[in-house]
N, C-alpha and C positions, 0 to 999 in steps of 0.2 A: 504494500500500500504506500501511498505518498507519505514521506517522512517529514518533509518540510516544504513550505511554500514561500515564495517571495513575490511581493508586489512592487514593481519598478515603474519608473516613468520620470519625465522631466519635472522640474519645479512647477507647481500650480496645475498639475494635471488631474488632481482628485484622488491621490493615493490614500489619504487619511480616511475619507468617507468609505471607500471600498474596503479598506483593511479592517475597519471597525465592524462592518457588516459581515465580512468573511469570518472574523474571529468569533463573533457572537453565534454564528451558525455552525461553526466547526469546533466549538469548544477550544478556541485558540488563545494564545498569548502573543503579543507583538514585540518584536525585537527591532530596535532602531537600526536603520540602514543608511543613515546620513552621517557623514564624517564630522559635520559641525555641530550636530545636535547633542553630542557627547559633552559639550562644554556648559558649565554653570554660568548664569548671568548673560547668556546669549540665546534668548528665546524668541524675541520679536524678529530679528534679522534672519533667523534660521527657520522661521515658520513652525516652531516647535508646538506640538499639541499641548493644550492646557489641560490641567487635571480634570476640570469640570467637563471637558469635551471627550474624555476617555470612555464615558458611558459604562463604567464598570469593567472595562477590558484592561487586563494587566499589561503594562508596558515595561520594557527592559532597556538598559544601556542609554538612558537619557540622563544628562547632568552628572556624569561620572568623573569628569576632569575639571580642574581649574583652567581658565583661559591661557595661563602661561605654562601649562604642563605640555610636554610633547606627547604625540600620539601617532601610531604608525599602523599601516595595513596589517602587519604581522601581529601586532597586539590585538587589533580588532578581530582578526581571524581566530586567535586563541580564545578570546572572551566569548565570541558568539558561538563557537563550537561547544564550549562548555555550557553555555546557556541553552542551546538546543537540547543537549543531553539532559540537563536539569528539568526543562519543561516537559520533555517526553517521559521522564521518570515519574512525573506527577499525573500522567495520563492526559496531558494537554497537547495541543497541536501548535508547533512553532511557526510563526509567520514573520518573515523579515520584510520590513517596509522602508523604502527609501530610494534616493536617487543617485547614490554614490556607487556607480557600476563596478569599479575595481574592487571595492570593499566586499560587495556581495559576491562577486565572482570568486574572490579569494577564499570565501567561506564554503561555498557550495561545490567548488571543484578543487582538484589536487594542485593547488597553487602553492609552490614552494618558494621559500626565500633563502638565498644563499649569498655568501660573499662572492663578488665578481672580481676576478683578477684584472689588474690594470692592463688595459690595451693601449700602449703608448701611441700607436699609429692613429687609433680612433680618437684618443684624447687630443693629440696634436691637431688632427683634422677639425675637431670641434672648436678648438681654440682659434684656429685660423678663420673658421666660419664666423665665430663671434666677432673677431677683429674686422672682418670684411662687412658683415651685415648688421651688427649691433645686437644689444640685449633683447629688444622686442621681437626681432626675427627669430632668435633662438628660443624665446619663451613660446612663441606661436608654434614652432616646430615641436616643442615638448607637449603642448596641449593637443596637437594632432595625434600623438602617440598615447597620451594619458590625459583625457579631458578633466580628470579630477585632481590633477597635480596642484597642490596648494603652495606654490612657491612664487614669491614676488619676482617680477621680471628683472628687477635690479640686483637680485641675489644671484649673480651669474655663476658663482662657484657651485651652488646647489643645482641650478638649472643644467649646467654642463655635466655634473655628476649624474643627475637623473637621466639625461640623454645617453650618457656613457653606459649606464646600466641597461636601459631599454634597448639600445642598439647593439649591445655586445652579444657575441655568439653564444656564450655560456648562459646568459640570462634567457635567450631565446629557447635554449634546450629546456630550461626549467619551465618556461611559459608554455611549451608544447604540451605539458601535462594539464594545463589549465582548463581543458575541456573534458577531462576525465572526472566524472561526477563522484563526489564523496557521499551523496545521499540519493535516494529516489525523490527528486525534487520536482516541483512545478513552479515555473517562473511566469508570472502574468504581467504583461506590460500594458500600460494605458497610452492610447494614441488618440490624437485629434488633429484637425487641420491646423497648420502652423499659425495662420492669421488669428484664429480663435485663441490658441494658446498664448500668443504674444499679447493679445488684448487682456487676457486673464493675468498675465505676469505684470503688465503695466498697472492694472487695477490692484493687484496684491501689493505692489510697492507703495501705492498711494495709501492703502490701508495700514501698511507697516509704519509709514510716517505718522499717520493719525494715531496709531497705537503707542507711539513713543520710541521709535527706533533711534532717533537722535539722542534722546535722553539715556537710552540704554548704552549707546556708544560713549556718551560723555562719562557715564559711571565707570566704564572700563578704563577710559583714558585717565580719569582722576585717580584710579588705583595704580597707575603707572604701567598698565598693560600696553606694550608697544613692541614692535619688531619681533613678534612671535607668530607661530603658525596660525593660530586661531583667527587673528584679526586680518589675515590675508583673504578671508572669506568674503564673497560678494555681499555687499550691504554694510560691511564694517570698514573695508578699506576706503570706500567712497565717502563715508561719513567722517572718517579720520582725515581724509584729504580736505574736507570742508573745515573741520575744526582746526586743522593746521594752517588754514588760510591759503590753501593751494587751489581751491575751487569755491565758487559761490554756491549757495545751497541748492538753487534750481539746477545748476550744472551737475552737482553731485547726485541729485535725484535722477536726472536724465541719464547720467552715466550708469547709475545703478540699474535702471530699467534696461538700458542697452546691454550691459554686461550680463544681466539675468537672461535676456533673450539669446545672447550668444552662447551662454552656458547650456541653456535648454537644447540648443541645436547640437552642441557637442555631446550632451547626454544621449540624445536620440541616436547619433552616429555610433557611440560606444555600445549601447544596448543592441542595436541592430547588427553590429559587426562581431560582437564578442560573446553574446549569450543566446542560448536556445530559448526564445521567448514565445509564449502564446499571447498574441496581441488582441486586445479588445477595444471597442470604441468607448472612449471615456465619456462621451456625451449621451450614451444610452442610459436608461434607468438602471438602478442597482439590481432590481429583481432579474432583469434579462441578463445582465452581466454575470450575476451569481449563477444562473442556470448554465450559461456558456462555460464558466469556470468549472462547475461541477461535472459537466460532460467531458471537458478536457481532462480533468483529473481521473475520471473513471476510465477513459480510453487509455490514458498514460499508464495507469495501473494494470489494465488488461494486457497491454503490449509487453509490459515488464514481466508479468507472470508467464506469458507465452515464451518469452525469451529465456527465462530461467528454467523453464521446463523442457527447453529444446524444441518447441513446436512452432517457433516463429516462422511465418510465411511471408 
């Protein structure tokens, strides 16, 4: 039978509503699948679900780190696999919900992390590329390979190291395992026309500003939170730019909307290229989508049983 489900999709696609419905119907508990929702004090800008919105459904791995603490894909993988086993041990059904594709892939598939040997030729080539094209070009190159990379464009040392790891032959060998499933999983993706999604993103940003995003960022800044992984997240870096006098507020908000739209596009690209996803129409009503998901999970389970019995046709 299906051991774990994941609901994925870009920002503002409706993952929260669907995940709550699925959890209530399948006796499930939800595991956070967003790399930024792990941080305390960062709720508005990450669109973190409020406790009163959880509707009795247990949620895991929210608010587990301070904003100045480091966090990695490898740590997320370990924590979530432990959480999946714990949830299953209580007879509940684990559902990972979020938009950070690399994190979710690392949990559900045999995604291994190893030290990559230095490739001097590759390192030198990347350094020359940086000197020729500049930091923004190299950062865009990184985002094409890993849309969820939370590294500031000006941190060229980390950008080059990330590119070195992603482009190295040894790391590719490890990543070839990344489509070998660790569970009998069902990954459901939410899709919708881009123009509607972008309108929803713009509206969500307006709601975030009304809800106090700027005040949330001010509180982080007053605590001395700066130059750390967490505040490179979309929503925080734009407000920091405003508070640091680099942008006017309307410029920061417009940049936040634009960066969110670009991020959504990269999320779609990652999900469609990297994961075996059953896509549903995010604009359909919940009942119809639940029925489609149920049929998909039943068919998935049937095929797996046939495969294990040696009768697959």
